[in-house]
Each structure stands twice: as C-alpha cells, then as structure tokens.
N, C-alpha and C positions, 0 to 999 in steps of 0.2 A: 504494500500500500504506500503510495507516494503522497506526502503531505504537500498542499499548495505552498509555494514560497512567496507569493506576492498577492496583492489585493485584486485578484482577477474578478471578484464579485464585490459588491458594496458591503464590506465587512461590517460597518456600523449598522447598516440596515438589517443584516442577518442577526447581529447581536440583539438589536431591539426586538425583532420578531421572535427569536428563540426565548428571550427573557420574558416577553409578554406571555408566551405559552407556559413557561415555568411558573410565573406568578399565578396563572389560572389554577394550576395544581396546588401551589403553596397556599393560596387563599381558599382552597376547597371549592372553587367554582366548578372545576372538573376534577374527577376523583381518580386516583391511582389505586388499583386493587391492593389488598393487604392492609397491614396496620397503618393507622394514621400517624405519620412521622412528625406532624406539626404539633402534636400534643406535648412533646418535650419542651417546646417554647411556651405554650399557653399554660402548662401545668407546672413542670419541673423548674424551668427557668424563671417563671413568674414567682413561684414560691421562694426561690433563692433571692430574687429581686427584692421581695418584701423583707426578708431577713437581713439582707445587706443594707437596705435603707434604714433598718433599725440600729445600725452601727456595729454589727458583728458578722463574722462569717458563719456559714451553716454548720455549727459545731456538732449538731445531733443528726446530721444527714450523711450517711456513708456514701451516698451517690455523689457527693461533692469531692471530686478527686483531681482537682485542677490547681495549678499554681495560683498564688494570691492575686496576680494581675488579671486573672480571668474575671474577677469582680467588675472590672471596667467594662468588659464585653456584656456582662449580664445587666449592668446598670445603664448601658448606653441607650436603650429605648426610652429612658427618661428624658432624652434630648428632644423627643417628639411627643410632648404631653397631649397634643391634640388627637393622637391615635391611641387605640388600645394597645396594650403591651405587645402582643404577638404580632399585630400588623406593623407596629413601629420597628420591631426586630427584623421582619422580612424586608422592609424598606431599606434599613441600614445594610442588610446583607446584599441587597441589590446595588447599593452605592459602592460597597467594597468590591463587588463583582465588576462594576463599571470602572473603578480605579485601576484594578489589575488589567483589564482589557485596554484601557487608555495607555498605561505604562508600556504594555507590550506593543501596542500600535506605534507609539512614539519611538521606542527602542528599535523596532523592526524597520522603521523608515530611514534610519541613519545609514551612511555609507558602509557597505560590507555586511549589512545585517539583513534579516529576513522577516517577513510577516508570518512565517510558519508557526512561530510561537503564539501569535494571536489566534491563528486557526485552532491550535490545540486547546487553548482556553475557551474559545467560542464553542467548540464541540463538547469538551470534557464536562463542563458544568451542567448543562441540561441532560447529559447522559446519566448523571447521578440522580436525576429527578428531584422531587421536592426536598429530599434530604439535604441538598446543597444549601438551601436557604433556611433550613430548620436546625442548624447547629452553628456554633460560633466559630467553627474551623475556617470558614471563608474569610473571617476577619483576620485570623492568624496568618492565613495564606497570603493575604494582601500585604501584611507586614514583611513576610519572608520574601515575596517577589520584589518588593521595593528595596529590601536589603541587598539582594543579589544584583539587581540592576544598578544599584549605586556602588557596589563593592569594587568594580573594576577600576574606577577612578577615585573613589572616596572611601578608603578602608575604615576610617573612623565612623563615618555615617553608617556603613554596613554593620560595624561592631555595635553601635548604639541600638540599631533596629534589631539585631540578633539578640542582644541582651534583653531588650524589652519583650521580644517575641518568646524567648525562653521562659519568661515569667508569666506569659499568657498560656503556653502549652508545651513547654520543655523542648520539643523537637527542633525549633529554630536554632538551638545551640549548635546543631549539626551543620548549619550553613558555614561555619568557620573551618570545616574540615579541609577545604581546598585553598586556603589563603597561601599566597607565596611566602616562602621563608624570608626571614629578615624583617625589614621595616614594616612591610604590609601586615605580617602576622602580629608583630608587636603592637602596632597601632590598633588593628581591628580587635584583637583579643583583649587588650587593655580597655578599650572603649566598651566592649561587651561586659566585662567584669564590673566596671565602674557603673555603667547604666543599670545593669541587673541588680547590683548591690543597692543602688539608690532607690530603685522601684521596690525591691524587697523590703528595705528599711522603712520606706513610706507606708507600705501596706501593713507591716507589723505594728507600726506606731498608730496607724489609723483605726484599726479594729482588732479585737481579740480573735484568735483562731486562724490567723493567716497561714499557719503551717500545719493545720489539722489534716490537710489532704495527705500528708506523708504517712499517716497511720491507717488510712482508709483503703489501702491497696493490699493489706496484709493477708486477708483470707479469701482473696479472689480465686475463682476456679479457672477453667479454660473456656474462653468464649467460643460459642458454637460456630463462628465464621472463621476462626483462626486456622493456621496451617496445622497445628497440633491437634485440633478438634477432629481432623479427618480420621485419626485412629479410632475415636469413639463412634463416629458416624458409621464407619465400616463395621465395627464390632456390633453396634446396635442393629444394623441392617441384617446381620446374620444371627441376631439373638444371642450374642456372646458377651454382652455387658449389661448390667442391671443397675447402673447409676441413675442419677436424676438429671433432668433438664429443667432449669427454672430461672426466673429473674433473680439475679444476685448482684449486689453492688452496681446496679444501674444497667446491667446487660444480661442477656440470656446466656447462661453458662452451663457446662457440664460439671456436676459435683458427684463424687463417689469414688469407687476403687480406681487406683492408678492415676487419678487426675493430678495429684501433687507431683507424681513422677513426670508426667507429660509437661506440666508447667515448668518444672526444673529443666527439662530438656530444651524447652523453648528459650529459657533464660540462658542456657549454655550456648545455644545457637546465636543468640544476640551477643554474647561475650566473644564468640568466635568472629562474628561480623566486626565487632569493635577491634579485635586483634588484627584482622585483615586490614582495616582502615589505618591503624597505626603503622603496620608494616608497609602499606602503600605510601604513606606520607614520608616514611624514612627512606624508602627506595626511590621515590619520584625524583626525576632529574630535571623536569621541565614543567613550569607552571605558566602556560600560555593563557591568553584571554578567556578561553573556554573552560579552563580547569576549575575555576571557582564554582560555576554552576553545575558542571558535570559531577564534581566530587560531592556537592550537596545533594544532588539527585540520587547518586549511588548510595550515599550514606543513609538517606531517609528511606530509600527502597529497601535496603538491607534490614534496617531496624523495623520497618513496618512488616515486612514479610515474615520475619522470625518472631514477631511479638506474639504473646499468648492472647492478645486481643487485636482483631482487625475489624474495627467498626467501619461501616460504609463511608462515613465522612472522611476517613483517613485518605480516601482516594483523591480528595481535593488537594491534599498536600502534594501528592505525586503529580497530578495534572498541572498544578502551578509551577512546580520545579521543572517538569519536562518542558513546559512552555518557555521558561527562561532559557533552558539549554538550546532550544531551537531558534532563539533570536539570532544566533550566530550561524551563518551559512555553512561554515565548515564543521558544524556539530556532528559528532558520530552517535548521538543519542536518538536518532530518528526511529530506528527499529524498537528500542525499548520504549520510546514515547508512544508509538503505535500500540504496542502490547499493553501499556497502561491505559490507553483510551478504550481498547476492547475490554479490558478487565473492569473498567468503570461501567461500561454498558452491561456487562454480566452482573455486576454488583447490584444494579437497579432491579434485575430479574430476581436475584436471590433475596434482596431486601429493598422494598417491602413486598413486591408483587407475589413471589412464591415463598415467602419466609416460612409459612406453615410447613412446607415440604422440607425445608432445611431443618426446622425444629423436630420434625418427625423422622429425620434420617432416612427418608424413602429414596427410591431410585432417582427421581427428578432432583431432589435436594443434593444427593451425592454428585450428580453430573454437574450441577451448577457450582458447587464448592470446589470440586476437582478442577473445573475449567478456570474459575476465577483465580484460585490460589496457584494453579499451575502456570497461568499467565504471569502472575507476580514473581514466581520463582524464576521463570524464563527471563523476564525483564531484568531481574536482579543480577543474574549470572551474566547476561549479555552486556548490561551496562557496566558491571564491574570489570569484565574483560576488556571492553573498549577503553575504559579509563586507564587501566594498567598498560595497555598497548601504547596509548598515546603519550603517557607521561613517564613511563619506565622503559619499556622495551624499545620503542622506536628511537628515543633520544640516545639510548645506549648503543644501538646499532650505528647511528650517525656518528657518534664519537669514535666508535671502532673504525669507521670508514674514513675518519679524519675530517669530517665536515663540521666539527665544532658542536656547539650546544651546551647544555648543562643546566644547573639550577637556575630556574627563572628565565632561561633563555629560550631558544627556539631551534629551528632546523638550520639548514645551511643559510637561509635568509634571516635567521635569528628572530623568532617571534618575540615581540616585546613581552615583558612580564606584566602581571597585574599592577596597576598603579602607574605604568609608564606607557600604556597603549593609548595614543591620542584619540583614535576613533572609538576607543572603548568607553568614552564618557557617555554613558546611557542616561544618567541623571546628573545634573550639576547641583552642587550644594549652594 
C-alpha cells in the first residue's frame, strides 16, 4: 500500500468531512454497535471532574491510574461552561485533532518534506471510531506530535513538551529516546526533567493524592486485548482455563490461574524492549533528521505491544508518531505506518463493534485479536529493524568503505545532525 505524498485531494476538506462523521458517532446521532464508549466521559471523567474541582485527586477510585497532570485534561471542559461536560470534552478533542492535523500540514509543506504524515493522521483517527474523541489520549498525542516536530530545531522546546507530556500519561518520556548525543541530549533531557519536576511539584502542592495513581496498578490482571491475553483466549476456546473475565481497575481483564505469570512475562518483554533500546542508543552511529521521530515511534511501538494492557486508545499514540515519521520523504517507516493504520481499523472491529466476541473468547474474537496484535508485532519488528539498519548498520558499512560518517553525522554527503539541519525547522520557537 502506497501512502499519498502530496495534497492531491483537498486534505482540509477531507479532514472536515471525516471529522463531521466522527462527531455524529461521538454525539450519538449515529450509533456504532457494541458498548457505548462515550460513557467514560459522561460518567467516569465527569465524576473525576467533580472530585478534582473539590480540591483533591480521586483518592478512593482505583480507576484513577494516571499521572497528576492528567487532572488538567479532565478539568479542561470547564473552559467551555456553556456546554455540558461531555460535549465540551468532545469539542476540545476535536480542537486537539485539528492542531495535530495543522502541524502536520505545515511541516509537510516545507522543502524536502511530505504530506504523507497528514494523510496518516487524516485516516488513522476516524479508523478508531468514537473512541478517538472519548479518551484524553488525543490531547496527549497532540503534545507529543508538537514535541517531535519542534525537536529537530529546538531541543529545549521538545524537552519541555516531553516532560509535561510524561506527567499527562508517562509514555511521552519515550520521545527522548532518539535525541542526538551531546548538546541536543543535554538540552532536551534537562528541559524535560526541569519541566516535569515543576509540573509534578505544582500538582503535589495543589491537591492531596497527586501520587495515588502509583498504588492503583498493583493488583491488575491481564487485559483481554493485550498480547499476553491470547494465551487465555486460546485456553478458554478449548475449555482448558477456568479463570474469570471481569471489569477490574477500569478495564476488562483476565483474573485467575496463571494470570500473574503471564503478567510477569509481559513485564519481562517490556524490560527486554527497554534493553534493546539502550543497546541501540549505545550502538547508533548516526542521528540524522529522521532519527528522533523514528526512535520515538519504535520505542512506543515496543512498549505498547509488550504491555499487559493494550487499550484501543493507545492506537492514537502510534498513529500520531507514525504521522510525524512520514513528514520526512526519506522515512523508512512507511510499511510499519501502514501496518499501524490497518491495526487501528481492526481495533475498531474488536472494540467496540464485536467486543462481546472478544470477551467470550469465541472464534471471531480470536481472529480479531490475533490479527490486531499480530499486526502490532509485525510493525514493531519491522520498525525496529529499519531503525537499526539506518542508524547502526549502514553508517558502519560506510565507515568501513571509507566514506566517513559517525555520531550525529550522515552518509558520504554527511546528513546534518538534529539541531543543525536548516530545513528541519518544522516549528520555530
């Protein structure tokens, strides 16, 4: 599948049309089969909103499992007091969607860049269905996209946004995985630590319970959509496992025999992914202008795929990061990006449309989960291989051939490092 590289069609018009349809589903004018995903906003988020407005974090609600800055996202609908809470939340989600699309359009229109990233975002968000606007992950993704697009020219700006994003939902800390060694890394990582510490300190001083989320993950099982859950789905299909499937800590999970073992195996896979990232960073010889986005995409892909929880909204993270990768014409992440888009479409089928089949572990449920999770595994391996080849293997071969290259350099033409690439200024401070 070849992604469009330019605005052959009126992209803005297509964005408006697709988002109008998405809003019809989100506002329940048109219905998607399966569970009503918007109730998380009108019930759970609204309950948190009332507690937070009272001056405390949800200390007695184990479903509150988010870093303290998530309170800003939950409180944000208060900026639109003329709308009811859920409707205000959906409108703000639309605004964040528009911001990401605008950034990708602007970046893709610069010399040497491509609108393929805008196409990925244009298609990826509606492929997830109403879930895209019914979780605050689209707000976090907007921060992450802005951070990566700013990072090539402004490492401090990227660091500040990554630090704030990590206090919203942890994973934006992975955006720093591909920063070029030396000054870029020092500036971006320092800015991330300082901004993160400032936001954390403000949240802790503002209300009690800012760190309560750390204890609410302790007794979680294995979520029914995760990679590890396939063990129990297959066992249930053949009548070989008699554990429970129930709502637990805010998601539908497997609970019973061998669940702790599978959960530990998932954590071990995550640790292996982290070890690979560390090894890649040590071995990498070249940090060209695409390395920052590529490494972030690979890191989040690996950690999402190996997690014991793969909630549908996690796909927004991957769509956003894939879109940033494809802003560069020379990106090698096109095939992983396509796999992520297909996996996002399958995710809509498994949740919410046929979620009952997933929970029942029947034949259709198994096909959907094996397909979606298989696509994520394939995308992870393919993206990791391409990142390694571009930054480790090929620079080493060029050096052996006497063409030069090295840390932060490039090929025989010496690709400029992050922070020195003139045309890499996607956002100006």
